[in-house]
C-alpha positions in Angstrom: 0.0 0.3 -0.1 2.1 2.8 -1.5 -0.7 5.8 -0.3 -0.5 7.5 3.0 -2.3 6.5 5.6 -4.1 9.7 6.8 -6.7 10.2 9.3 -7.8 14.0 10.1 -10.5 14.2 12.4 -12.4 17.5 13.5 -14.9 16.5 15.5 -15.8 13.2 17.6 -19.1 11.3 16.5 -20.5 9.4 19.1 -22.1 5.7 18.3 -25.4 4.8 19.4 -24.9 1.1 19.3 -23.2 -1.1 22.0 -22.3 -4.3 19.9 -19.5 -6.5 20.6 -17.8 -7.8 17.2 -14.5 -9.2 16.9 -13.5 -7.7 13.5 -11.3 -10.6 11.3 -10.2 -7.8 8.8 -8.5 -5.4 11.1 -4.8 -4.6 11.3 -1.8 -4.2 13.1 0.0 -3.4 16.4 3.1 -3.0 18.4 5.9 -0.4 18.9 7.9 1.5 21.4 10.3 3.5 23.5 12.2 4.2 26.7 12.9 6.8 29.6 12.7 10.5 30.1 14.1 12.8 27.1 12.6 16.0 26.4 12.9 17.1 22.9 15.8 15.2 21.7 15.1 11.8 19.9 15.6 9.0 22.1 17.1 5.7 20.9 15.3 2.3 22.2 16.9 -1.3 21.8 15.9 -3.3 19.0 15.4 -6.8 18.8 14.4 -8.3 15.0 16.2 -5.4 13.5 19.5 -6.3 15.1 19.4 -10.0 14.4 21.8 -11.2 11.8 20.1 -12.0 8.3 18.7 -15.4 7.8 16.9 -17.4 5.4 13.6 -16.1 4.1 10.5 -17.6 6.1 8.1 -19.3 3.6 5.3 -17.2 4.3 5.0 -14.5 1.8 4.4 -11.1 3.1 3.6 -8.0 1.4 6.0 -5.7 0.8 4.2 -2.6 2.4 2.6 -2.9 5.7 -0.9 -3.2 6.5 -2.2 -0.1 8.3 -4.2 -0.5 11.4 -7.5 0.2 11.1 -8.9 3.2 12.6 -12.5 5.1 13.1 -12.9 8.9 13.5 -14.9 9.1 16.8 -14.4 7.5 20.1 -17.7 5.3 20.2 -18.9 6.3 23.2 -22.9 6.5 23.8 -25.7 8.6 25.1 -27.3 8.2 28.8 -28.7 9.7 31.5 -26.6 11.7 33.8 -25.8 11.6 37.7 -25.4 8.9 40.1 -22.7 7.0 42.0 -21.9 3.9 40.7 -20.1 1.2 43.4 -17.8 -1.3 41.9 -16.0 -4.1 43.2 -12.4 -4.1 42.3 -11.0 -7.8 43.5 -8.2 -7.5 46.0 -6.6 -4.4 46.6 -3.8 -3.0 44.2 -1.0 -2.9 46.4 0.7 0.1 44.2 -0.5 3.3 43.0 1.5 3.1 39.8 -1.0 0.5 38.1 1.9 0.2 35.2 3.9 -1.9 37.6 1.1 -4.6 37.8 -0.4 -6.8 35.2 -3.7 -7.3 37.4 -7.2 -6.4 36.5 -7.7 -5.1 40.0 -5.0 -2.3 39.2 -7.1 -1.2 36.2 -10.2 -1.7 38.3 -9.1 1.0 40.6 -7.1 3.5 38.9 -7.4 3.2 35.1 -10.7 5.6 35.0 -8.4 8.6 36.0 -5.9 8.2 32.7 -6.2 8.4 28.9 -3.8 6.9 26.0 -2.4 8.5 23.1 -5.4 6.3 21.4 -7.2 3.5 22.5 -9.2 0.6 21.2 -12.8 0.5 20.1 -15.1 -0.8 22.9 -16.9 -2.5 20.2 -14.5 -4.9 18.8 -11.3 -4.3 20.7 -8.9 -4.1 17.4 -10.2 -1.2 15.8 -8.1 2.1 17.0 -10.0 5.4 17.7 -8.8 8.6 19.3 -7.9 9.8 22.6 -5.4 12.1 23.7 -4.2 12.2 20.0 -7.1 13.4 17.6 -5.1 12.6 14.3 -2.2 10.9 13.0 -0.6 10.5 9.7 1.9 7.7 8.2 4.7 8.3 6.1 4.9 6.3 2.7 6.8 3.4 4.2 5.1 3.3 7.3 8.6 3.8 9.2 7.4 7.1 11.0 4.2 8.5 12.3 3.1 12.0 13.0 0.7 12.3 15.6 -1.5 15.6 16.5 -3.1 15.7 20.2 -6.2 17.9 21.4 -6.2 21.4 22.2 -6.5 22.5 25.9 -6.3 18.9 27.7 -5.2 19.8 31.3 -4.2 17.5 33.9 -6.1 16.8 36.8 -4.0 19.4 38.8 -4.7 21.9 36.2 -1.6 21.6 34.3 -1.5 21.7 30.5 -0.8 18.5 28.9 2.0 18.6 26.2 3.8 16.3 23.9 6.5 16.2 26.5 4.4 14.1 28.9 4.0 11.6 26.0 7.5 11.4 25.4 8.4 11.2 28.8 6.0 8.4 29.5 7.1 6.3 26.8 10.8 6.4 27.7 9.5 5.6 31.0 7.8 2.2 29.9 11.1 1.2 28.1 13.7 2.8 30.6 11.7 2.7 33.8 13.2 3.9 37.5 15.2 1.2 39.4 13.0 -1.0 41.1 9.6 -0.2 38.8 8.8 -3.1 37.0 7.0 -2.4 33.8 5.5 -6.0 32.6 3.6 -4.6 29.7 6.7 -2.6 28.0 7.1 -5.0 24.8 4.4 -3.2 22.7 6.6 -0.2 22.4 10.1 -2.3 21.5 9.4 -1.5 17.8 10.2 2.3 18.5 13.7 4.0 17.5 13.5 7.4 18.4 10.6 10.1 19.3 10.9 14.0 18.3 8.6 16.8 19.4 7.3 19.2 16.7 5.6 21.4 19.0 3.8 21.1 22.2 0.9 19.1 20.5 2.7 17.4 17.6 5.1 14.9 17.4 6.6 12.0 15.6 7.7 8.4 16.0 10.2 6.7 13.8 10.0 2.7 14.1 12.9 0.3 13.8 11.0 -1.6 11.4 8.1 -0.5 8.8 5.2 -1.1 10.6 1.7 0.2 11.5 1.7 -1.9 14.7 2.9 1.4 16.6 -1.0 2.7 16.5 -2.3 -0.6 18.5 0.7 -0.5 21.3 -0.7 3.3 21.8 -4.1 2.1 22.1 -3.7 -0.6 24.6 -5.3 0.8 27.5 -2.6 -0.1 29.9 -0.6 2.2 28.2 -1.6 5.3 30.1 -0.1 8.6 29.8 1.5 10.1 32.8 2.3 13.6 34.2 5.8 14.5 33.8 5.8 17.3 36.2 4.5 15.1 39.0 6.7 12.1 38.5 10.2 13.7 37.6 10.0 15.6 40.7 9.6 12.0 42.6 12.6 10.5 40.4 10.0 9.0 38.4 8.3 7.0 40.7 4.9 7.0 41.2 4.3 6.2 44.8 1.7 8.1 46.5 -2.1 8.8 46.0 -1.4 12.2 45.5 0.8 11.1 42.3 -2.7 9.7 40.8 -2.8 12.8 38.4 -4.4 12.1 34.7 -6.3 13.5 31.9 -9.1 10.8 32.2 -13.0 11.1 32.5 -12.7 10.8 36.6 -10.4 12.2 39.2 -9.3 11.1 42.7 -11.4 12.5 45.4 -11.0 10.6 48.2 -9.2 7.0 49.2 -8.6 4.5 51.9 -6.0 2.5 51.6 -6.6 -1.3 51.3 -10.2 -0.5 51.1 -11.4 1.9 48.5 -11.0 4.7 46.0 -14.1 7.2 45.3 -13.3 9.2 41.9 -15.6 12.1 40.8 -16.4 13.4 37.1 -13.6 15.6 35.7 -15.4 18.7 34.8 -12.7 19.7 32.3 -12.6 16.3 30.4 -11.6 16.8 26.7 -14.3 14.6 25.1 -17.8 15.8 24.8 -21.3 13.5 25.2 -23.9 13.9 22.6 -25.7 16.3 24.9 -22.7 18.9 24.5 -21.6 18.6 28.0 -18.3 16.9 28.7 -18.2 13.1 29.5 -18.4 11.3 31.9 -22.3 10.6 32.6 -21.7 9.5 36.3 -20.9 11.9 39.0 -19.0 9.5 40.9 -17.5 6.0 41.2 -16.6 4.3 44.5 -14.4 1.1 44.0 -14.4 -1.1 46.9 -11.8 -3.6 47.3 -12.7 -7.5 48.7 -10.4 -9.9 49.8 -12.4 -12.9 48.5 -15.6 -13.6 46.1 -17.7 -14.7 49.5 -17.4 -10.9 50.9 -18.0 -9.6 47.3 -21.4 -12.0 47.1 -22.3 -10.5 50.3 -21.6 -7.0 49.2 -23.4 -7.5 45.8 -26.5 -9.1 47.4 -27.5 -6.4 49.7 -27.0 -3.8 47.2 -24.0 -2.4 48.7 -22.1 -2.6 45.0 -23.3 -2.2 41.6 -21.5 -4.4 39.6 -18.2 -6.6 39.4 -16.2 -7.7 36.3 -14.5 -10.8 37.6 -16.4 -12.8 39.5 -16.6 -16.8 39.4 -19.5 -18.5 38.1 -20.0 -20.6 41.1 -20.9 -17.3 43.0 -22.4 -15.4 40.4 -25.0 -17.9 38.8 -26.5 -18.5 42.4 -27.2 -14.6 42.8 -29.0 -14.2 39.3 -31.1 -17.2 40.5 -32.2 -15.5 43.7 -32.9 -12.4 41.5 -33.9 -13.5 38.2 -35.2 -10.2 36.8 -33.0 -7.8 38.6 -29.7 -9.3 38.0 -27.6 -10.4 34.9 -24.6 -12.5 35.0 -22.6 -12.1 31.5 -19.8 -14.4 30.7 -17.1 -13.1 28.6 -14.2 -14.6 26.6 -10.9 -13.6 28.5 -7.8 -14.5 25.6 -5.4 -14.4 28.6 -2.5 -16.7 29.2 -2.2 -18.5 32.5 0.8 -21.1 32.5 4.4 -21.7 34.0 7.4 -19.5 33.6 10.7 -21.4 32.7 13.9 -19.7 33.6 15.7 -20.5 30.5 18.8 -18.8 31.6 20.3 -21.2 33.8 20.2 -25.0 34.7 18.4 -27.1 34.5 15.9 -25.4 32.2 18.5 -23.8 29.7 18.7 -27.1 28.2 15.9 -27.3 25.5 15.5 -30.9 25.9 14.5 -30.4 29.4 12.0 -27.8 28.8 10.3 -30.0 26.3 10.3 -32.9 28.6 8.8 -30.6 31.2 6.3 -29.3 29.2 5.1 -33.1 27.6 5.1 -34.3 31.1 2.6 -32.2 32.7 -1.1 -33.2 32.0 -2.6 -29.7 31.7 -6.3 -31.7 31.4 -5.9 -32.3 35.4 -5.4 -28.8 36.0 -8.1 -27.4 33.8 -10.5 -29.6 35.3 -9.7 -29.3 38.8 -10.0 -25.9 38.5 -13.5 -25.6 36.5 -16.8 -25.2 37.7 -18.9 -28.1 37.4 -21.9 -27.8 35.1 -20.5 -24.8 33.1 -20.6 -25.2 29.1 -18.2 -24.6 27.8 -16.1 -25.3 30.8 -14.8 -21.9 32.0 -11.3 -23.2 32.2 -9.9 -24.1 29.0 -6.6 -25.9 27.9 -4.8 -23.5 25.6 -1.4 -23.4 23.5 0.9 -20.6 23.4 -1.3 -18.0 22.1 -4.0 -18.5 24.3 -7.7 -18.7 22.8 -6.4 -16.3 19.9 -4.1 -19.0 18.6 -4.8 -19.7 15.0 -4.6 -23.4 15.7 -6.6 -23.2 18.8 -9.1 -25.9 17.2 -6.5 -28.2 16.3 -4.3 -28.1 20.3 -6.1 -31.2 21.2 -4.1 -33.2 18.4 -0.7 -31.9 19.5 1.2 -35.0 21.2 2.1 -33.3 24.3 -1.5 -31.9 24.7 -3.4 -35.2 23.1 -4.5 -36.8 26.3 -4.4 -40.1 24.5 -0.7 -39.8 24.2 0.0 -38.5 27.7 1.2 -41.8 29.1 3.7 -42.0 26.1 5.0 -38.2 26.5 5.6 -38.5 30.3 7.6 -41.8 29.7 9.7 -40.1 27.0 10.0 -37.2 29.6 11.3 -39.5 32.3 14.2 -41.0 30.1 15.3 -37.3 29.4 15.2 -36.5 32.9 17.1 -39.6 33.8 19.6 -39.0 31.0 20.1 -35.3 31.9 20.4 -36.0 35.7 17.5 -34.1 36.6 15.9 -35.0 40.1 14.7 -31.9 41.4 13.3 -28.5 40.2 12.1 -25.5 42.4 8.7 -23.9 41.9 8.4 -20.5 43.4 4.7 -19.4 44.3 3.1 -16.8 46.6 0.4 -19.1 47.5 0.5 -21.3 51.1 -1.6 -24.0 49.6 -0.9 -23.8 45.9 -3.3 -26.2 44.6 -1.7 -26.3 40.8 1.8 -26.3 42.3 0.7 -29.6 44.1 -0.6 -31.3 41.1 2.4 -30.6 39.3 4.3 -31.8 42.3 2.2 -35.2 42.1 2.8 -35.7 38.7 6.4 -35.1 38.2 7.5 -37.6 41.1 6.9 -40.9 39.4 9.1 -39.3 36.8 11.8 -39.1 39.2 11.5 -35.5 39.6 11.2 -33.6 43.1 9.4 -30.1 42.7 10.4 -28.3 45.8 7.8 -25.4 46.5 9.6 -22.3 47.6 6.4 -20.3 49.2 7.3 -16.2 49.2 4.7 -13.4 49.9 3.2 -12.3 46.3 4.7 -9.3 45.7 8.3 -10.4 46.5 7.6 -13.8 44.4 6.9 -11.8 41.4 9.9 -9.4 41.4 11.7 -12.3 42.2 10.8 -13.9 38.9 11.2 -10.8 37.0 14.7 -10.9 38.5 15.4 -14.3 37.2 15.7 -15.9 40.6 13.5 -18.8 40.0 13.4 -22.1 38.1 9.4 -22.3 37.9 6.8 -19.9 38.4 3.2 -19.6 38.0 2.0 -16.7 36.2 -1.0 -15.1 34.5 -1.1 -12.4 31.9 -4.2 -10.4 31.0 -4.5 -9.2 27.6 -6.4 -6.3 25.8 -7.2 -7.7 22.3 -8.1 -10.8 20.5 -4.7 -11.2 18.4 -1.8 -13.3 19.2 0.4 -10.4 18.7 -0.9 -9.4 21.9 0.3 -12.3 23.6 3.7 -12.2 21.7 4.2 -8.8 22.7 3.5 -9.4 26.4 5.1 -12.8 26.9 7.2 -14.1 24.0 9.0 -11.0 22.3 12.6 -10.6 23.7 12.4 -7.8 26.3 8.6 -8.4 27.2 7.4 -7.7 30.5 6.6 -11.4 31.2 9.4 -12.8 29.4 11.1 -13.4 32.9 14.3 -14.9 31.4 12.8 -17.4 29.3 15.0 -19.0 26.8 16.5 -17.3 23.7 14.1 -17.8 20.5 15.6 -19.6 17.8 16.4 -17.1 15.0 13.8 -18.5 12.5 11.1 -17.2 15.2 12.7 -13.9 15.2 12.7 -13.7 11.6 8.9 -14.5 11.5 8.4 -12.0 14.2 9.8 -9.4 11.8 7.4 -10.5 9.1 4.7 -10.5 11.4 5.2 -6.8 12.6 4.0 -6.0 8.9 1.0 -7.6 8.4 -2.8 -7.0 9.4 -4.2 -7.9 12.5 -6.5 -10.7 12.3 -5.5 -11.1 9.0 -4.8 -14.3 6.5 -0.9 -13.7 6.8 -0.9 -13.1 10.5 -2.7 -16.6 10.9 -0.2 -18.2 8.9 2.9 -16.8 10.2 1.7 -17.5 13.8 1.1 -21.0 12.8 4.8 -21.5 11.9 5.6 -19.6 14.8 3.7 -22.0 17.4 5.3 -24.9 16.0 8.9 -23.7 16.4 7.7 -22.8 19.9 6.5 -26.7 20.5 8.9 -28.5 18.7 12.3 -26.5 19.5 11.8 -23.5 21.7 9.5 -24.4 24.6 10.1 -20.7 26.2 6.8 -21.4 28.6 4.3 -24.1 29.9 0.7 -23.2 28.8 -2.0 -24.3 31.0 -5.2 -22.8 30.8 -7.2 -19.6 30.0 -10.1 -18.6 32.3 -13.2 -17.0 31.1 -14.6 -14.3 33.3 -18.0 -13.2 34.7 -19.5 -10.3 35.2 -22.5 -9.6 37.7 -24.5 -6.2 37.5 -27.9 -5.3 38.5 -29.9 -4.4 35.8 -30.1 -0.7 36.5 -26.2 -0.6 35.6 -26.2 0.5 32.0 -23.4 0.6 29.3 -21.1 -1.6 31.3 -20.5 -4.0 28.9 -18.0 -7.2 30.3 -15.7 -7.0 27.3 -15.7 -3.3 26.6 -15.4 -2.1 29.9 -13.0 -5.0 31.2 -10.7 -5.4 28.3 -10.8 -2.7 25.5 -11.2 0.5 27.7 -9.9 -1.2 30.9 -12.8 0.2 33.4 -12.6 3.8 32.3 -16.5 4.1 32.4 -16.8 7.1 30.2 -20.1 6.7 29.2 -21.5 4.4 32.0 -24.8 5.2 33.6 -27.4 4.6 36.2 -31.4 3.9 35.5 -33.8 5.4 37.6 -34.4 2.8 40.9 -30.4 2.7 41.5 -29.6 3.2 45.2 -26.4 5.7 43.8 -29.1 7.8 42.1 
């Protein structure tokens, strides 16, 4: 595609329909850039571009990258103004900087106070729509994009938003302050440099021609942060007073370990159909619960109005008690849960050991033990490396290491590898005192001559220990914000990804395919062909992780809560609630 990709929007046009449709013809995602640099371009580390030349993969890719599909509006809707919506936010997010954690509770509690450069459509999760930037233009070969930002945007403390804040934030993602983990950095790894043109215009140049930078900028975890606030604190966001964004809601009050109350931002830069700024709600109160039992009790007594990540065992009985007043909506989460393998040190630096370990585990036992009975399809599903976004998802039960009929044979082969390599003990780092899944794996490996030594530590310590490569095995989960395997690749498998956790280095032919993947459209036939080859390499040669399962999520809400769709709200807009509203009769009205 030789023509310029040029989107210019003068106004924002609301869309009246709220429909979820995962489009198969959309386009690309992924790019990035590090630490704080004012106007001067900043060079970020490259991955595929720095690799030596290798034979061309068999997949034929168009010479020009495919554009990311975009729309001219924010796709928010109309509704009734007023009211305080009370939501459950799961466990308390233990850090005020939501970018340092990859957990739903962080976004449920904090994301409504922030904006991104762009954002995904709440209708499909793949189309890009405006946010702080109202338009963008690629050069002819897709090696650079120019972004134009809205005028008059202010931070919640009244300071003006400028391009300097964008440069600072992207730099901070890639080169964070010491001790500040950034588990979702990989979407920016294609950024080569950034240049400020003026206060509302900037360019981003990529290491490889690609339009996937748009999807990286639209990922709702990639919030923009105020340079004037963070730079004064060494780049760290450590206190509630630092939670200053440009989003639809702003901090009103909080009680650590319990709740965050936010009020409508009167100066939000997006207008509703009635001509006044969004949001429609006056307030949102987010309340943290230690477990689902407490959340269920609060819900049934109408102390909360909605909860995004409930369990079916709790949700459906409540719906049965209030059949005309409560809705339970099951939503397809393309997240990834499995075992991280430290491929940078023995014994898992050996590809034969990694494959033997993966093939020895009976993932079916874990999936079935953690599923809720009588839920169809099962609420926990066995997955391969790309989760349910895997183009081969329907074929995974035919894979030798996942085919249940071949499990005994695979375990015997694994036992022989362990004996030949002298592998008799592997440590499993966990934050749970009674780690059910780890105990299952321990039981499965014992007959194969391998002792799984369980090392229990506190949640934050365990994860930071895993990020620091001080582990052998570690259970992890990663929530993703779109239905493409590219999202999981960027967060888990791309070299430098926030969740790579010292996994083994990918084969060069996998990196070559990754370079091709960066040039094709999101959801395209080329993407499926390339990721199918990548998945094969991962299973047969690389084995960087052990995929186990992908859980469905269950939203529960009282029917007076409107425009709070589980997929759009939880995944694509990450609990921003810009156009959520409460009907008459709601306790908060």
